[in-house]
C-alpha angles and dihedrals in degrees: 000000000000129000122237093259091057091050093047092048091050091052090048091052091047091053092046098043105029110023108033097054089059097040127102138185119344092356089062090049092049090050089050089052090049089053090049090049090051090051097045104027106025092148091057091047091050091049089053089053093043093049095047104122095233095046094046090049090062093058091217098132113076129209091270090055094250113151124217092223095180092054092044093050093045093050094044098045095042092047097042099050104168093341129093132248115222121212113193126200138161124253108188103315098333128087115230126198124210115196121210129190125201088261090053091052090053090049092052089048090054089052089055094051 
């Protein structure tokens, strides 16, 4: 299990270490905004993750906002196969999509541990 702070920090590290170095143009700016949102509004970011219809369907986040990381990773990676999972969230008035592969999910999990 991980708490919400651990999950948010892992996502932040993933953006910083794995996404930003490859990003260009507006995508790089959006990722910078996502990092700022994580820094300044981490509770809102976590709520967006928690309330995502796919995530909430798994019932892996308890009432104390602890995340069953092993179950989440297993479900996502098994279900995704070679496809990508898209997590949508709003930045200002625009919706932004982050795409995650099974390998990305494992990287984020390593950042939690």
